[in-house]
C-alpha positions as YAML, in Angstrom:
chain: A
units: angstrom
residues:
- id: 1
  name: MET
  ca: [0.00, 0.00, 0.00]
- id: 2
  name: ALA
  ca: [1.40, 3.41, -1.01]
- id: 3
  name: THR
  ca: [2.16, 5.83, 1.77]
- id: 4
  name: ALA
  ca: [1.99, 9.61, 1.83]
- id: 5
  name: LYS
  ca: [4.02, 12.16, 3.71]
- id: 6
  name: LYS
  ca: [2.43, 12.96, 7.01]
- id: 7
  name: GLY
  ca: [1.49, 16.50, 7.92]
- id: 8
  name: LYS
  ca: [2.63, 17.19, 11.46]
- id: 9
  name: PRO
  ca: [0.36, 19.00, 13.97]
- id: 10
  name: SER
  ca: [2.41, 21.65, 15.73]
- id: 11
  name: GLY
  ca: [1.30, 22.54, 19.24]
- id: 12
  name: ILE
  ca: [-1.91, 24.03, 20.63]
- id: 13
  name: TYR
  ca: [-2.87, 27.67, 20.12]
- id: 14
  name: GLN
  ca: [-5.60, 30.13, 20.93]
- id: 15
  name: ARG
  ca: [-6.54, 33.18, 18.89]
- id: 16
  name: LEU
  ca: [-6.25, 36.27, 21.04]
- id: 17
  name: LYS
  ca: [-6.89, 39.88, 20.11]
- id: 18
  name: ASP
  ca: [-4.10, 42.36, 20.71]
- id: 19
  name: GLN
  ca: [-5.66, 45.29, 22.58]
- id: 20
  name: ASN
  ca: [-3.22, 47.79, 21.06]
- id: 21
  name: SER
  ca: [-3.23, 46.82, 17.37]
- id: 22
  name: GLY
  ca: [-6.71, 45.25, 17.27]
- id: 23
  name: LYS
  ca: [-5.28, 42.26, 15.38]
- id: 24
  name: TRP
  ca: [-5.96, 38.62, 16.16]
- id: 25
  name: ASN
  ca: [-2.89, 36.43, 16.65]
- id: 26
  name: TYR
  ca: [-2.31, 32.77, 17.40]
- id: 27
  name: GLU
  ca: [-0.73, 32.35, 20.83]
- id: 28
  name: SER
  ca: [0.99, 29.09, 21.73]
- id: 29
  name: ILE
  ca: [-0.56, 27.40, 24.82]
- id: 30
  name: ARG
  ca: [1.51, 24.98, 26.88]
- id: 31
  name: GLU
  ca: [0.76, 23.05, 30.06]
- id: 32
  name: GLY
  ca: [2.80, 24.00, 33.06]
- id: 33
  name: ARG
  ca: [3.51, 27.17, 34.98]
- id: 34
  name: GLY
  ca: [0.20, 26.78, 36.78]
- id: 35
  name: LEU
  ca: [-1.80, 25.89, 33.64]
- id: 36
  name: GLN
  ca: [-3.77, 22.69, 34.21]
- id: 37
  name: THR
  ca: [-5.77, 20.63, 31.72]
- id: 38
  name: GLY
  ca: [-9.05, 22.20, 32.81]
- id: 39
  name: ASP
  ca: [-7.78, 25.76, 32.53]
- id: 40
  name: ARG
  ca: [-8.14, 28.02, 29.50]
- id: 41
  name: GLN
  ca: [-11.57, 27.74, 27.94]
- id: 42
  name: GLY
  ca: [-12.57, 28.73, 24.45]
- id: 43
  name: ALA
  ca: [-11.48, 27.77, 20.96]
- id: 44
  name: PHE
  ca: [-8.20, 25.90, 20.45]
- id: 45
  name: PHE
  ca: [-6.23, 25.38, 17.24]
- id: 46
  name: THR
  ca: [-3.22, 23.56, 15.90]
- id: 47
  name: ARG
  ca: [-1.06, 24.14, 12.86]
- id: 48
  name: ILE
  ca: [-0.54, 21.34, 10.33]
- id: 49
  name: VAL
  ca: [2.85, 21.63, 8.64]
- id: 50
  name: LYS
  ca: [3.65, 19.52, 5.57]
- id: 51
  name: PRO
  ca: [7.26, 18.20, 5.63]
- id: 52
  name: GLY
  ca: [9.53, 19.70, 3.00]
- id: 53
  name: ALA
  ca: [7.05, 22.41, 2.01]
- id: 54
  name: LYS
  ca: [5.95, 25.86, 3.10]
- id: 55
  name: TRP
  ca: [2.32, 24.70, 3.14]
- id: 56
  name: GLN
  ca: [0.48, 24.86, 6.45]
- id: 57
  name: SER
  ca: [-3.11, 24.85, 7.62]
- id: 58
  name: TRP
  ca: [-4.73, 26.00, 10.83]
- id: 59
  name: VAL
  ca: [-7.20, 23.51, 12.28]
- id: 60
  name: ARG
  ca: [-9.81, 24.04, 14.99]
- id: 61
  name: LEU
  ca: [-9.55, 21.35, 17.68]
- id: 62
  name: ASP
  ca: [-12.65, 19.87, 19.27]
- id: 63
  name: GLY
  ca: [-13.27, 20.77, 22.90]
- id: 64
  name: GLU
  ca: [-13.63, 23.91, 24.96]
- id: 65
  name: THR
  ca: [-10.88, 23.28, 27.53]
- id: 66
  name: PHE
  ca: [-7.13, 22.85, 27.21]
- id: 67
  name: GLY
  ca: [-7.44, 19.21, 28.32]
- id: 68
  name: ALA
  ca: [-10.04, 18.45, 25.64]
- id: 69
  name: ALA
  ca: [-7.83, 20.16, 23.05]
- id: 70
  name: GLN
  ca: [-4.92, 17.91, 24.05]
- id: 71
  name: THR
  ca: [-7.11, 14.84, 23.49]
- id: 72
  name: ALA
  ca: [-8.26, 16.17, 20.11]
- id: 73
  name: LEU
  ca: [-4.66, 16.89, 19.12]
- id: 74
  name: SER
  ca: [-3.64, 13.30, 19.91]
- id: 75
  name: LYS
  ca: [-6.60, 12.00, 17.87]
- id: 76
  name: LEU
  ca: [-5.66, 14.25, 14.95]
- id: 77
  name: ASP
  ca: [-2.05, 13.04, 15.07]
- id: 78
  name: SER
  ca: [-3.23, 9.42, 14.95]
- id: 79
  name: GLY
  ca: [-5.50, 10.21, 12.02]
- id: 80
  name: LEU
  ca: [-2.64, 11.82, 10.13]
- id: 81
  name: ASP
  ca: [-0.54, 8.70, 10.81]
- id: 82
  name: ALA
  ca: [-3.28, 6.49, 9.39]
- id: 83
  name: ARG
  ca: [-3.67, 8.67, 6.29]
- id: 84
  name: ALA
  ca: [0.10, 8.67, 5.74]
- id: 85
  name: GLN
  ca: [-0.08, 4.84, 5.65]
- id: 86
  name: GLY
  ca: [-2.73, 4.99, 2.94]
- id: 87
  name: PHE
  ca: [-5.88, 4.51, 5.00]
- id: 88
  name: PRO
  ca: [-8.82, 6.82, 4.17]
- id: 89
  name: VAL
  ca: [-9.68, 9.16, 7.04]
- id: 90
  name: PRO
  ca: [-12.48, 11.48, 5.76]
- id: 91
  name: GLU
  ca: [-12.69, 13.58, 8.91]
- id: 92
  name: ILE
  ca: [-8.98, 14.33, 8.78]
- id: 93
  name: ASP
  ca: [-9.20, 15.16, 5.08]
- id: 94
  name: ASP
  ca: [-11.97, 17.67, 5.74]
- id: 95
  name: LEU
  ca: [-9.94, 19.42, 8.41]
- id: 96
  name: THR
  ca: [-6.59, 19.53, 6.62]
- id: 97
  name: ARG
  ca: [-7.60, 20.18, 3.02]
- id: 98
  name: GLY
  ca: [-9.18, 23.57, 3.31]
- id: 99
  name: ASN
  ca: [-12.64, 22.73, 4.69]
- id: 100
  name: SER
  ca: [-12.04, 23.79, 8.28]
- id: 101
  name: ILE
  ca: [-13.37, 27.13, 9.44]
- id: 102
  name: SER
  ca: [-9.77, 28.22, 10.11]
- id: 103
  name: SER
  ca: [-8.65, 27.38, 6.57]
- id: 104
  name: LYS
  ca: [-11.65, 29.11, 5.03]
- id: 105
  name: VAL
  ca: [-11.05, 32.16, 7.21]
- id: 106
  name: ALA
  ca: [-7.45, 32.37, 6.01]
- id: 107
  name: ALA
  ca: [-8.44, 31.97, 2.36]
- id: 108
  name: PHE
  ca: [-11.27, 34.50, 2.68]
- id: 109
  name: CYS
  ca: [-9.08, 37.12, 4.34]
- id: 110
  name: ASP
  ca: [-6.34, 36.60, 1.74]
- id: 111
  name: ALA
  ca: [-8.94, 37.29, -0.96]
- id: 112
  name: ASN
  ca: [-9.56, 40.74, 0.57]
- id: 113
  name: LYS
  ca: [-6.33, 42.57, -0.18]
- id: 114
  name: ALA
  ca: [-7.28, 46.09, 0.94]
- id: 115
  name: LYS
  ca: [-5.72, 46.55, 4.39]
- id: 116
  name: LYS
  ca: [-8.73, 48.03, 6.19]
- id: 117
  name: THR
  ca: [-11.14, 45.62, 4.49]
- id: 118
  name: TRP
  ca: [-8.93, 42.68, 5.39]
- id: 119
  name: GLN
  ca: [-8.71, 43.81, 9.01]
- id: 120
  name: ALA
  ca: [-12.48, 44.29, 9.35]
- id: 121
  name: TYR
  ca: [-13.33, 40.87, 7.94]
- id: 122
  name: SER
  ca: [-10.45, 39.19, 9.76]
- id: 123
  name: ASN
  ca: [-11.69, 40.49, 13.13]
- id: 124
  name: SER
  ca: [-15.31, 39.55, 12.40]
- id: 125
  name: VAL
  ca: [-14.62, 35.97, 11.35]
- id: 126
  name: ALA
  ca: [-12.17, 35.61, 14.23]
- id: 127
  name: TYR
  ca: [-15.04, 36.44, 16.59]
- id: 128
  name: PHE
  ca: [-17.19, 33.87, 14.79]
- id: 129
  name: GLU
  ca: [-14.44, 31.27, 14.94]
- id: 130
  name: GLU
  ca: [-14.16, 31.86, 18.67]
- id: 131
  name: SER
  ca: [-17.93, 31.60, 19.14]
- id: 132
  name: CYS
  ca: [-18.78, 28.69, 16.84]
- id: 133
  name: LYS
  ca: [-18.44, 25.15, 18.19]
- id: 134
  name: LYS
  ca: [-18.09, 23.55, 14.75]
- id: 135
  name: SER
  ca: [-14.83, 22.55, 13.11]
- id: 136
  name: LYS
  ca: [-16.03, 22.56, 9.50]
- id: 137
  name: VAL
  ca: [-17.55, 25.66, 7.97]
- id: 138
  name: GLN
  ca: [-20.21, 23.70, 6.07]
- id: 139
  name: ASP
  ca: [-21.61, 22.50, 9.41]
- id: 140
  name: ALA
  ca: [-22.50, 26.03, 10.55]
- id: 141
  name: THR
  ca: [-26.22, 26.45, 11.26]
- id: 142
  name: ARG
  ca: [-28.73, 29.16, 12.06]
- id: 143
  name: GLU
  ca: [-28.37, 28.29, 15.74]
- id: 144
  name: ASP
  ca: [-24.62, 28.97, 15.52]
- id: 145
  name: LEU
  ca: [-25.32, 32.42, 14.11]
- id: 146
  name: LEU
  ca: [-27.88, 33.20, 16.81]
- id: 147
  name: ALA
  ca: [-25.33, 32.15, 19.43]
- id: 148
  name: PHE
  ca: [-22.78, 34.31, 17.64]
- id: 149
  name: LYS
  ca: [-25.05, 37.35, 17.95]
- id: 150
  name: THR
  ca: [-25.31, 36.76, 21.70]
- id: 151
  name: TYR
  ca: [-21.53, 36.26, 21.90]
- id: 152
  name: LEU
  ca: [-20.90, 39.59, 20.18]
- id: 153
  name: ARG
  ca: [-23.10, 41.44, 22.64]
- id: 154
  name: LYS
  ca: [-21.13, 39.93, 25.52]
- id: 155
  name: GLN
  ca: [-17.98, 41.58, 24.12]
- id: 156
  name: GLU
  ca: [-19.33, 44.95, 25.31]
- id: 157
  name: MET
  ca: [-19.28, 46.43, 21.81]
- id: 158
  name: SER
  ca: [-21.79, 48.89, 20.39]
- id: 159
  name: GLU
  ca: [-24.91, 47.69, 18.57]
- id: 160
  name: ARG
  ca: [-23.42, 49.13, 15.39]
- id: 161
  name: SER
  ca: [-20.33, 46.94, 15.86]
- id: 162
  name: VAL
  ca: [-22.51, 43.92, 16.62]
- id: 163
  name: TYR
  ca: [-24.37, 44.48, 13.36]
- id: 164
  name: ASN
  ca: [-21.19, 45.05, 11.33]
- id: 165
  name: ASN
  ca: [-19.48, 41.92, 12.67]
- id: 166
  name: PHE
  ca: [-22.61, 39.86, 12.03]
- id: 167
  name: LEU
  ca: [-22.87, 41.25, 8.49]
- id: 168
  name: ASN
  ca: [-19.21, 40.55, 7.72]
- id: 169
  name: THR
  ca: [-19.60, 36.97, 8.93]
- id: 170
  name: MET
  ca: [-22.68, 36.44, 6.76]
- id: 171
  name: VAL
  ca: [-20.65, 37.71, 3.79]
- id: 172
  name: PHE
  ca: [-17.92, 35.20, 4.72]
- id: 173
  name: LEU
  ca: [-20.41, 32.31, 4.87]
- id: 174
  name: LYS
  ca: [-21.91, 33.31, 1.54]
- id: 175
  name: TRP
  ca: [-18.40, 33.37, 0.06]
- id: 176
  name: CYS
  ca: [-17.94, 29.82, 1.38]
- id: 177
  name: GLY
  ca: [-21.22, 28.77, -0.26]
- id: 178
  name: VAL
  ca: [-22.82, 27.99, 3.11]
- id: 179
  name: LYS
  ca: [-26.51, 28.72, 3.65]
- id: 180
  name: VAL
  ca: [-27.50, 28.83, 7.30]
- id: 181
  name: GLY
  ca: [-31.15, 29.79, 6.90]
- id: 182
  name: ILE
  ca: [-30.95, 33.10, 8.77]
- id: 183
  name: LYS
  ca: [-34.32, 34.88, 8.90]
- id: 184
  name: LYS
  ca: [-34.96, 38.60, 8.73]
- id: 185
  name: ASP
  ca: [-35.76, 38.85, 12.44]
- id: 186
  name: ASP
  ca: [-32.55, 36.98, 13.34]
- id: 187
  name: TRP
  ca: [-30.35, 39.90, 12.33]
- id: 188
  name: PRO
  ca: [-29.14, 42.36, 14.97]
- id: 189
  name: LYS
  ca: [-30.90, 45.69, 14.67]
- id: 190
  name: LYS
  ca: [-28.96, 48.10, 12.50]
- id: 191
  name: PRO
  ca: [-28.64, 51.41, 14.38]
- id: 192
  name: GLU
  ca: [-29.20, 54.46, 12.22]
- id: 193
  name: ARG
  ca: [-26.10, 56.57, 11.82]
- id: 194
  name: GLU
  ca: [-26.51, 60.19, 12.91]
- id: 195
  name: PRO
  ca: [-26.62, 62.49, 9.87]
- id: 196
  name: GLU
  ca: [-23.26, 64.19, 9.38]
- id: 197
  name: GLU
  ca: [-22.30, 67.00, 7.05]
- id: 198
  name: TYR
  ca: [-19.10, 68.63, 5.91]
- id: 199
  name: THR
  ca: [-18.60, 72.14, 7.22]
- id: 200
  name: ASP
  ca: [-18.12, 75.07, 4.85]
- id: 201
  name: ASP
  ca: [-14.48, 75.19, 5.90]
- id: 202
  name: GLU
  ca: [-13.94, 71.47, 5.16]
- id: 203
  name: ILE
  ca: [-15.59, 71.74, 1.75]
- id: 204
  name: THR
  ca: [-13.51, 74.80, 0.87]
- id: 205
  name: LYS
  ca: [-10.27, 73.10, 1.93]
- id: 206
  name: MET
  ca: [-11.01, 69.98, -0.13]
- id: 207
  name: LEU
  ca: [-12.02, 71.93, -3.23]
- id: 208
  name: ASN
  ca: [-8.82, 74.00, -3.00]
- id: 209
  name: ALA
  ca: [-6.70, 70.87, -2.52]
- id: 210
  name: ALA
  ca: [-8.29, 69.02, -5.48]
- id: 211
  name: ASP
  ca: [-7.11, 69.08, -9.09]
- id: 212
  name: THR
  ca: [-9.54, 69.98, -11.89]
- id: 213
  name: GLU
  ca: [-10.98, 66.47, -12.33]
- id: 214
  name: GLU
  ca: [-11.21, 65.82, -8.58]
- id: 215
  name: ARG
  ca: [-12.88, 69.18, -8.03]
- id: 216
  name: LEU
  ca: [-15.53, 68.43, -10.64]
- id: 217
  name: LEU
  ca: [-16.30, 65.12, -8.93]
- id: 218
  name: LEU
  ca: [-16.48, 66.66, -5.44]
- id: 219
  name: ASN
  ca: [-18.81, 69.39, -6.67]
- id: 220
  name: ALA
  ca: [-20.95, 66.81, -8.47]
- id: 221
  name: LEU
  ca: [-21.31, 64.70, -5.30]
- id: 222
  name: LEU
  ca: [-21.98, 67.77, -3.16]
- id: 223
  name: CYS
  ca: [-24.50, 69.57, -5.38]
- id: 224
  name: SER
  ca: [-26.50, 66.56, -6.60]
- id: 225
  name: GLY
  ca: [-26.71, 64.31, -3.54]
- id: 226
  name: LEU
  ca: [-26.15, 61.30, -5.82]
- id: 227
  name: ARG
  ca: [-24.79, 58.06, -4.39]
- id: 228
  name: SER
  ca: [-21.31, 57.18, -5.68]
- id: 229
  name: GLY
  ca: [-22.71, 54.22, -7.66]
- id: 230
  name: GLU
  ca: [-25.25, 56.50, -9.32]
- id: 231
  name: MET
  ca: [-22.55, 59.06, -10.10]
- id: 232
  name: ALA
  ca: [-20.30, 56.35, -11.55]
- id: 233
  name: HIS
  ca: [-23.01, 55.38, -14.07]
- id: 234
  name: LEU
  ca: [-24.09, 58.91, -14.95]
- id: 235
  name: THR
  ca: [-23.73, 59.71, -18.67]
- id: 236
  name: TYR
  ca: [-23.74, 63.01, -20.52]
- id: 237
  name: GLY
  ca: [-27.11, 61.97, -21.93]
- id: 238
  name: ASP
  ca: [-28.52, 62.02, -18.39]
- id: 239
  name: ILE
  ca: [-27.88, 65.78, -18.20]
- id: 240
  name: ASP
  ca: [-30.65, 68.16, -19.26]
- id: 241
  name: ILE
  ca: [-28.40, 71.12, -20.03]
- id: 242
  name: LYS
  ca: [-31.23, 73.56, -20.76]
- id: 243
  name: HIS
  ca: [-32.96, 73.06, -17.40]
- id: 244
  name: SER
  ca: [-29.86, 71.95, -15.42]
- id: 245
  name: VAL
  ca: [-31.52, 68.71, -14.28]
- id: 246
  name: TRP
  ca: [-29.59, 65.44, -13.84]
- id: 247
  name: THR
  ca: [-31.51, 62.17, -14.25]
- id: 248
  name: VAL
  ca: [-30.71, 58.97, -12.36]
- id: 249
  name: GLN
  ca: [-31.92, 55.99, -14.38]
- id: 250
  name: PRO
  ca: [-30.95, 52.33, -15.02]
- id: 251
  name: LYS
  ca: [-28.33, 51.44, -17.62]
- id: 252
  name: GLU
  ca: [-27.46, 48.22, -19.37]
- id: 253
  name: GLY
  ca: [-25.87, 46.01, -16.74]
- id: 254
  name: TRP
  ca: [-26.76, 48.36, -13.87]
- id: 255
  name: THR
  ca: [-29.95, 49.18, -11.98]
- id: 256
  name: THR
  ca: [-30.74, 51.82, -9.40]
- id: 257
  name: LYS
  ca: [-30.82, 50.89, -5.71]
- id: 258
  name: THR
  ca: [-34.63, 50.93, -5.65]
- id: 259
  name: GLU
  ca: [-37.40, 51.94, -8.03]
- id: 260
  name: ASP
  ca: [-37.74, 55.22, -6.11]
- id: 261
  name: SER
  ca: [-34.06, 55.90, -6.81]
- id: 262
  name: GLN
  ca: [-34.96, 56.75, -10.42]
- id: 263
  name: ARG
  ca: [-35.36, 60.52, -10.29]
- id: 264
  name: ASP
  ca: [-34.62, 64.00, -11.61]
- id: 265
  name: VAL
  ca: [-32.30, 66.21, -9.56]
- id: 266
  name: PRO
  ca: [-32.00, 70.01, -9.92]
- id: 267
  name: VAL
  ca: [-28.34, 70.98, -10.00]
- id: 268
  name: PRO
  ca: [-26.73, 74.47, -10.05]
- id: 269
  name: GLU
  ca: [-26.39, 75.87, -13.57]
- id: 270
  name: TRP
  ca: [-22.71, 76.68, -13.04]
- id: 271
  name: LEU
  ca: [-21.97, 72.99, -12.38]
- id: 272
  name: THR
  ca: [-23.96, 71.77, -15.39]
- id: 273
  name: LYS
  ca: [-22.04, 74.29, -17.49]
- id: 274
  name: LYS
  ca: [-18.72, 72.82, -16.30]
- id: 275
  name: VAL
  ca: [-19.91, 69.31, -17.20]
- id: 276
  name: ARG
  ca: [-20.99, 70.49, -20.66]
- id: 277
  name: GLU
  ca: [-17.63, 72.19, -21.23]
- id: 278
  name: ARG
  ca: [-15.85, 69.00, -20.20]
- id: 279
  name: MET
  ca: [-17.91, 66.95, -22.67]
- id: 280
  name: GLU
  ca: [-17.14, 69.35, -25.51]
- id: 281
  name: ALA
  ca: [-13.43, 69.64, -24.65]
- id: 282
  name: SER
  ca: [-13.00, 65.84, -24.53]
- id: 283
  name: GLU
  ca: [-15.19, 65.32, -27.63]
- id: 284
  name: ARG
  ca: [-17.36, 62.77, -25.87]
- id: 285
  name: GLY
  ca: [-20.94, 61.80, -26.71]
- id: 286
  name: LYS
  ca: [-24.17, 61.50, -24.77]
- id: 287
  name: LYS
  ca: [-23.73, 57.76, -24.22]
- id: 288
  name: ASP
  ca: [-20.33, 58.25, -22.58]
- id: 289
  name: LEU
  ca: [-19.80, 58.14, -18.84]
- id: 290
  name: ILE
  ca: [-18.91, 61.41, -17.13]
- id: 291
  name: PHE
  ca: [-16.67, 59.80, -14.49]
- id: 292
  name: PHE
  ca: [-14.86, 56.74, -15.80]
- id: 293
  name: ASN
  ca: [-11.84, 54.63, -14.91]
- id: 294
  name: ALA
  ca: [-8.68, 53.92, -16.91]
- id: 295
  name: ASN
  ca: [-10.50, 51.24, -18.91]
- id: 296
  name: GLY
  ca: [-13.41, 53.52, -19.78]
- id: 297
  name: GLY
  ca: [-15.79, 51.76, -17.37]
- id: 298
  name: PRO
  ca: [-17.62, 53.22, -14.34]
- id: 299
  name: ASN
  ca: [-15.26, 54.68, -11.74]
- id: 300
  name: LEU
  ca: [-16.16, 52.64, -8.67]
- id: 301
  name: HIS
  ca: [-13.35, 54.06, -6.52]
- id: 302
  name: MET
  ca: [-14.75, 57.49, -5.70]
- id: 303
  name: LEU
  ca: [-14.25, 56.86, -2.00]
- id: 304
  name: ARG
  ca: [-10.50, 56.60, -2.61]
- id: 305
  name: ILE
  ca: [-10.52, 59.90, -4.47]
- id: 306
  name: VAL
  ca: [-12.43, 61.66, -1.68]
- id: 307
  name: LYS
  ca: [-10.10, 60.28, 1.00]
- id: 308
  name: ARG
  ca: [-7.03, 61.18, -1.05]
- id: 309
  name: VAL
  ca: [-8.17, 64.79, -1.45]
- id: 310
  name: ALA
  ca: [-9.21, 65.04, 2.22]
- id: 311
  name: LYS
  ca: [-5.77, 63.83, 3.30]
- id: 312
  name: ARG
  ca: [-4.14, 66.41, 1.07]
- id: 313
  name: ALA
  ca: [-6.45, 69.09, 2.53]
- id: 314
  name: LYS
  ca: [-5.75, 67.87, 6.09]
- id: 315
  name: VAL
  ca: [-9.46, 67.29, 6.75]
- id: 316
  name: SER
  ca: [-9.89, 64.77, 9.57]
- id: 317
  name: GLY
  ca: [-12.84, 62.99, 11.17]
- id: 318
  name: ARG
  ca: [-15.27, 60.93, 9.14]
- id: 319
  name: VAL
  ca: [-14.45, 61.38, 5.47]
- id: 320
  name: ASP
  ca: [-16.30, 59.55, 2.71]
- id: 321
  name: ASP
  ca: [-18.31, 60.08, -0.46]
- id: 322
  name: HIS
  ca: [-21.69, 59.41, 1.20]
- id: 323
  name: LYS
  ca: [-21.12, 62.32, 3.57]
- id: 324
  name: PHE
  ca: [-21.49, 64.63, 0.56]
- id: 325
  name: ARG
  ca: [-25.00, 63.18, 0.09]
- id: 326
  name: SER
  ca: [-25.81, 63.93, 3.74]
- id: 327
  name: THR
  ca: [-24.41, 67.43, 3.28]
- id: 328
  name: ALA
  ca: [-26.59, 68.04, 0.21]
- id: 329
  name: ILE
  ca: [-29.72, 66.91, 2.07]
- id: 330
  name: THR
  ca: [-28.95, 69.09, 5.08]
- id: 331
  name: ARG
  ca: [-28.14, 72.18, 3.02]
- id: 332
  name: TRP
  ca: [-31.26, 71.78, 0.86]
- id: 333
  name: LEU
  ca: [-33.43, 71.61, 3.97]
- id: 334
  name: ARG
  ca: [-31.63, 74.51, 5.63]
- id: 335
  name: ALA
  ca: [-32.25, 76.59, 2.52]
- id: 336
  name: GLY
  ca: [-36.00, 76.13, 3.03]
- id: 337
  name: ASN
  ca: [-36.80, 73.37, 0.52]
- id: 338
  name: THR
  ca: [-39.67, 71.11, 1.57]
- id: 339
  name: VAL
  ca: [-39.18, 67.58, 2.89]
- id: 340
  name: ILE
  ca: [-41.24, 66.23, -0.02]
- id: 341
  name: ASP
  ca: [-39.03, 67.96, -2.60]
- id: 342
  name: VAL
  ca: [-35.79, 66.78, -0.99]
- id: 343
  name: MET
  ca: [-37.17, 63.23, -0.74]
- id: 344
  name: SER
  ca: [-37.80, 63.21, -4.48]
- id: 345
  name: TRP
  ca: [-34.33, 64.63, -5.26]
- id: 346
  name: VAL
  ca: [-32.47, 62.00, -3.23]
- id: 347
  name: GLY
  ca: [-34.76, 59.04, -3.98]
- id: 348
  name: HIS
  ca: [-36.02, 58.32, -0.46]
- id: 349
  name: ALA
  ca: [-39.36, 56.52, -0.24]
- id: 350
  name: LYS
  ca: [-39.92, 56.99, 3.51]
- id: 351
  name: PRO
  ca: [-40.23, 60.49, 5.01]
- id: 352
  name: GLU
  ca: [-38.81, 59.20, 8.32]
- id: 353
  name: THR
  ca: [-35.33, 59.14, 6.77]
- id: 354
  name: ILE
  ca: [-35.41, 62.77, 5.64]
- id: 355
  name: LEU
  ca: [-37.08, 63.90, 8.88]
- id: 356
  name: ARG
  ca: [-33.96, 62.81, 10.78]
- id: 357
  name: TYR
  ca: [-32.07, 65.43, 8.81]
- id: 358
  name: ALA
  ca: [-34.88, 67.99, 9.17]
- id: 359
  name: ALA
  ca: [-34.90, 67.63, 12.96]
- id: 360
  name: LYS
  ca: [-31.16, 68.23, 13.10]
- id: 361
  name: VAL
  ca: [-31.40, 71.27, 10.83]
- id: 362
  name: LYS
  ca: [-34.17, 72.88, 12.91]
- id: 363
  name: VAL
  ca: [-32.40, 72.32, 16.19]
- id: 364
  name: ARG
  ca: [-29.35, 74.16, 14.90]
- id: 365
  name: HIS
  ca: [-31.26, 77.04, 13.33]
- id: 366
  name: ALA
  ca: [-30.66, 80.35, 15.13]
- id: 367
  name: ASP
  ca: [-34.37, 81.17, 15.48]
- id: 368
  name: THR
  ca: [-35.10, 77.73, 16.92]
- id: 369
  name: ARG
  ca: [-32.27, 78.07, 19.41]
- id: 370
  name: LYS
  ca: [-33.50, 81.49, 20.55]
- id: 371
  name: LYS
  ca: [-37.04, 80.21, 21.11]
- id: 372
  name: ALA
  ca: [-35.77, 77.24, 23.11]
- id: 373
  name: GLU
  ca: [-33.42, 79.37, 25.21]
- id: 374
  name: SER
  ca: [-36.04, 82.05, 25.92]
- id: 375
  name: ALA
  ca: [-37.90, 79.65, 28.20]
- id: 376
  name: PHE
  ca: [-34.97, 79.75, 30.65]
- id: 377
  name: THR
  ca: [-33.74, 83.34, 30.34]
- id: 378
  name: VAL
  ca: [-35.24, 84.21, 33.75]
- id: 379
  name: PHE
  ca: [-32.73, 81.95, 35.48]
- id: 380
  name: GLU
  ca: [-29.61, 83.27, 33.73]
- id: 381
  name: ALA
  ca: [-28.30, 85.48, 36.53]
- id: 382
  name: VAL
  ca: [-29.71, 83.63, 39.55]
- id: 383
  name: GLY
  ca: [-26.98, 82.97, 42.10]
- id: 384
  name: ASP
  ca: [-24.27, 84.99, 40.32]
...
């Protein structure tokens, strides 16, 4: 009977999060120095190293105590011995050939090359790996995800973080091709983010720091309230130059976020004029995209452009393309436009969404502040 080289399990580890860097690392766990077999609860792992090769695979060990992990490690070692002698060991194959949660996590994170994206997903699936009691990703169930939601809340993180980690993990499972049957009510509640807007000073700094093309994009995002995906698919034919109205509508291979997202948006004449001049100078037609990438396709990296300009302008705090949309909504409302009109310009179906902006605008209006403060003027000098 033919034999195969045996992969060697190397020690027992736990994944621990570094409080300074926020990264998850494997820490070697050894008995001794006061550590007994019943100590250290949680998820335990081992590393399978193939002799003569750089290949390795992290494997989740059964058991929730160090002692149970030691037993599982011994069983895994015996299984690897049997497989090396040519005997089929399906359970060992599943764990060591990329089907373990640990292996899938590594492959998934490697597929996300952007540093911040990688870190976000890596942390989320590390939490899931710590919470889930299953070794193989295909064995994950709805119950595991419900337990995961409870586990996240025990980490004393915000509800927004609970939702984001849950979402990232669902994306990971979908990437693995695993359907767990999660229902709509199973999801953590997604907290609404408080409306934020760029200040006049921040807008001015970014526009001054931008080159001609960047400045046109920033002004387009600011003055139209379009989502970046909508802006990326906007063509010159969508611009009504005479009336300075920009139309958001589906294109071949792309649809709007919702049916209500199809709309006409009034835009300042000076901006429409700049877009028209750009079209004429570049000799482009009505079917051509206004903002395109190096290959002539939709520019789907507007966030990078915004962040690059903001860094150059030394604008800190939350910086992204969607904040221009929030700024447009807030400024429209502050200028006295009705909630109904602004809803139609930004493609919102529910007035509750716009009213969150309206409430913030009114509270910060000088007249509103004076009326609110007048109720307490009588107490201003008491005790001074």
